[in-house]
C-alpha positions in Angstrom: 0.0 0.0 0.0 1.3 3.4 -0.9 2.6 5.5 2.0 0.4 8.6 1.8 -2.6 9.8 3.7 -6.1 8.7 2.6 -6.8 12.3 1.7 -3.9 12.4 -0.7 -4.9 9.0 -2.2 -8.4 10.4 -2.7 -7.0 13.3 -4.6 -4.8 11.1 -6.6 -7.7 8.9 -7.7 -9.8 11.9 -8.5 -7.1 13.6 -10.6 -6.1 10.5 -12.3 -9.6 9.5 -13.3 -10.4 13.1 -14.4 -7.3 13.0 -16.7 -8.4 9.5 -18.0 -11.9 10.7 -19.0 -10.6 14.1 -20.3 -8.3 12.4 -22.8 -10.6 9.4 -23.5 -13.8 11.4 -23.8 -11.9 14.1 -25.7 -10.7 11.7 -28.4 -14.2 10.4 -28.9 -15.5 14.0 -29.1 -12.8 14.9 -31.6 -13.5 11.9 -33.8 -17.3 12.2 -33.6 -18.4 15.8 -33.4 -19.0 18.0 -36.4 -16.3 20.5 -37.6 -13.6 18.9 -35.4 -10.3 18.6 -37.2 -10.1 15.0 -36.0 -13.6 14.1 -37.3 -13.8 10.6 -38.8 -10.3 9.7 -37.6 -11.6 6.2 -36.7 -11.6 3.4 -34.2 -7.9 2.8 -34.2 -7.3 6.4 -33.1 -9.9 6.0 -30.4 -8.5 2.8 -29.1 -4.9 4.0 -29.0 -5.9 7.3 -27.4 -7.9 5.5 -24.7 -4.8 3.4 -23.9 -2.7 6.5 -23.6 -5.4 8.2 -21.5 -5.2 5.4 -19.0 -1.4 5.7 -19.1 -1.4 9.4 -18.4 -4.0 9.0 -15.7 -1.8 6.4 -13.9 1.3 8.7 -14.2 -0.7 11.6 -12.7 -2.0 9.6 -9.8 0.7 7.0 -9.3 2.8 9.0 -6.7 -0.3 9.8 -4.7 -2.5 6.7 -4.8 -2.6 3.1 -6.1 -3.8 4.5 -9.5 -6.7 2.2 -9.8 -8.9 4.8 -11.6 -11.6 2.2 -11.8 -14.1 0.8 -9.2 -13.9 -2.6 -10.8 -10.1 -2.6 -10.2 -10.5 -1.4 -6.7 -13.1 -4.0 -5.8 -11.1 -6.7 -7.5 -7.9 -5.8 -5.7 -9.7 -5.8 -2.4 -11.1 -9.3 -3.1 -7.6 -10.5 -4.1 -6.3 -9.3 -0.7 -4.1 -6.7 -2.4 -6.0 -3.6 -1.1 -7.6 -2.8 2.2 -11.5 -2.8 2.3 -11.7 0.3 4.4 -10.2 2.3 1.5 -12.6 0.9 -1.1 -15.4 3.4 -0.7 -13.2 6.6 -0.7 -11.4 5.3 -3.8 -14.6 4.7 -5.7 -16.1 8.0 -4.6 -13.0 9.8 -5.9 -13.1 7.9 -9.2 -16.7 8.9 -9.8 -16.1 12.5 -9.0 -13.0 12.6 -11.2 -14.9 11.0 -14.1 -17.7 13.6 -13.8 -15.1 16.4 -13.8 -13.3 15.0 -16.8 -16.5 14.7 -18.7 -17.5 18.3 -17.8 -14.1 19.5 -19.2 -14.7 17.7 -22.4 -18.1 19.3 -22.8 -16.6 22.8 -22.2 -13.7 22.2 -24.5 -15.9 21.2 -27.4 -18.6 23.7 -26.5 -19.4 25.1 -30.0 -19.3 21.6 -31.6 -22.4 20.3 -29.8 -24.6 22.7 -31.6 -23.1 21.7 -35.0 -23.7 18.0 -34.3 -27.3 16.9 -35.0 -27.2 13.2 -34.0 -28.1 12.8 -30.3 -26.6 9.3 -30.0 -23.3 10.7 -31.2 -23.3 13.3 -28.5 -24.1 10.7 -25.8 -21.4 8.5 -27.2 -18.8 11.1 -26.2 -19.8 10.6 -22.5 -20.9 7.0 -22.2 -20.8 3.7 -24.0 -23.5 2.1 -26.1 -23.7 -1.4 -27.7 -23.3 -1.9 -31.4 -26.2 -4.4 -31.1 -28.4 -4.1 -28.0 -28.4 -7.6 -26.7 -28.1 -7.4 -22.9 -26.8 -10.9 -22.4 -24.0 -10.5 -24.9 -23.3 -6.9 -23.7 -23.0 -7.9 -20.1 -20.8 -10.9 -21.0 -18.6 -8.6 -23.2 -18.1 -6.0 -20.5 -17.4 -8.7 -17.9 -14.9 -10.5 -20.2 -13.0 -7.3 -21.0 -12.7 -6.3 -17.3 -11.8 -9.9 -16.3 -8.8 -9.7 -18.6 -8.0 -6.2 -17.4 -7.9 -7.1 -13.7 -6.2 -10.5 -14.3 -3.7 -8.7 -16.5 -3.0 -6.0 -13.9 -2.3 -8.6 -11.2 -0.1 -10.5 -13.6 1.8 -7.4 -14.5 2.2 -6.6 -10.8 4.0 -9.9 -10.4 6.6 -9.0 -13.0 9.5 -6.6 -12.9 9.7 -3.5 -15.0 12.1 -0.6 -15.1 10.9 2.4 -13.0 8.2 4.3 -14.8 7.4 1.8 -17.5 4.5 0.0 -15.9 1.9 2.6 -16.8 2.9 2.2 -20.5 2.3 -1.5 -20.3 -1.1 -1.0 -18.7 -2.0 1.4 -21.5 -1.0 -1.3 -24.0 -3.3 -3.7 -22.2 -6.2 -1.2 -22.6 -5.4 -0.7 -26.3 -5.5 -4.4 -27.1 -8.7 -4.9 -25.1 -10.3 -2.0 -27.1 -9.1 -3.2 -30.5 -9.9 -6.9 -29.9 -13.1 -6.8 -27.7 -14.3 -3.2 -27.7 -16.2 -3.2 -30.9 -19.4 -4.7 -29.4 -20.0 -2.4 -26.5 -17.5 0.4 -26.7 -15.6 -1.4 -23.8 -16.4 0.7 -20.7 -14.7 -1.9 -18.5 -14.9 0.8 -15.8 -18.2 1.8 -14.0 -16.8 5.3 -13.1 -15.7 6.0 -16.7 -19.3 5.3 -18.0 -21.7 6.3 -15.2 -19.8 9.5 -14.1 -19.9 11.0 -17.6 -23.4 9.7 -18.2 -24.5 11.7 -15.2 -22.7 14.8 -16.6 -24.6 14.3 -19.9 -27.8 14.2 -17.9 -27.1 17.3 -15.8 -25.4 19.8 -18.1 -27.3 21.8 -20.8 -25.6 20.3 -23.8 -27.0 21.7 -27.0 -29.4 19.4 -28.7 -28.8 16.4 -26.5 -31.2 13.6 -26.2 -31.8 11.1 -23.4 -29.0 9.5 -21.4 -30.1 5.9 -22.1 -30.6 4.9 -18.5 -32.1 1.6 -19.7 -28.6 0.5 -20.7 -26.6 2.2 -17.9 -26.6 -0.8 -15.6 -24.6 -2.9 -18.1 -21.3 -1.0 -18.0 -21.6 -0.9 -14.2 -22.6 -4.5 -13.3 -20.6 -6.2 -16.1 -17.3 -4.7 -15.1 -17.8 -5.2 -11.4 -18.5 -8.9 -11.8 -15.8 -9.4 -14.4 -13.2 -7.5 -12.4 -14.1 -9.5 -9.2 -13.9 -12.8 -11.1 -10.6 -11.8 -12.7 -9.0 -11.1 -9.3 -10.4 -14.2 -7.7 -9.4 -16.4 -10.6 -5.9 -15.0 -10.4 -5.8 -16.0 -6.7 -7.2 -19.4 -7.5 -4.7 -20.1 -10.3 -1.5 -18.4 -9.1 -2.0 -18.5 -5.3 -4.0 -21.7 -5.2 -6.6 -19.9 -3.1 -10.2 -20.5 -4.3 -12.3 -19.1 -1.4 -16.0 -18.6 -0.9 -16.1 -15.2 -2.8 -15.1 -16.9 -6.1 -18.3 -19.0 -6.0 -20.4 -16.1 -4.7 -19.4 -13.9 -7.7 -19.6 -16.8 -10.1 -23.2 -17.4 -9.0 -24.0 -13.7 -9.2 -22.6 -13.6 -12.8 -24.8 -16.5 -13.8 -27.9 -14.9 -12.2 -27.2 -11.6 -14.0 -26.9 -13.4 -17.3 -30.2 -15.1 -16.7 -31.8 -11.8 -15.9 -30.2 -10.4 -19.1 -31.7 -13.2 -21.2 -35.1 -12.5 -19.7 -34.8 -8.8 -20.7 -33.7 -9.8 -24.2 -36.7 -12.1 -24.6 -39.1 -9.3 -23.5 -37.4 -6.9 -25.9 -38.0 -9.4 -28.8 -41.7 -9.6 -28.0 -42.2 -5.9 -28.1 
């Protein structure tokens, strides 16, 4: 555990997550909004920039906090025994506040471009994720899988040795490959704060010509990453540390139950 006060760690998580969302949301705005010089730059630009956004967020916060920048990572690390439970809520609160601030800065930075952009879904996409095909079962599975790999990968990277200062770059590379390989289905939130914090900002601020904030989908990029991150951490413990405790089975059952609920929602949607 980093040797700083909880207040300093709170600030580190807040600033790091704000930077992450500022750069990540900023590249989506640049690629998506009308009259931006980066308009139509494409998915590869978005995926690379999101990886660098995470890298920069980790560099900003790494000397103040554990640089989780993601509630799913914080919960997963606590379940793996690598993070104290009494710090979980302050970290998550800081991450959500930071994500909201980062999204607000994106809105202000691109202020005249919102009016020039007619499509409401495009505007929402700057702030939060949306599935390419709305199929809740697949969407939950995809978000869980991406976050499973993220947390399992972070724990694996932590077991290796890197030159000082290089670890954030490797973490950014992990985000890039997740985005390019698995992100095309849901937009790979893999982070509840990154999605819900900016979605709340979209709901609150008077963005020109905005539509709804798609609350019907908002639970997917929250529940999916939390379950996937938890299972990633617990699976790491089971495989590497030979420690398969009760929590692994609890989250495995929860994951199955959420998938069953998702299937029910999909069937209801097909009947409409």
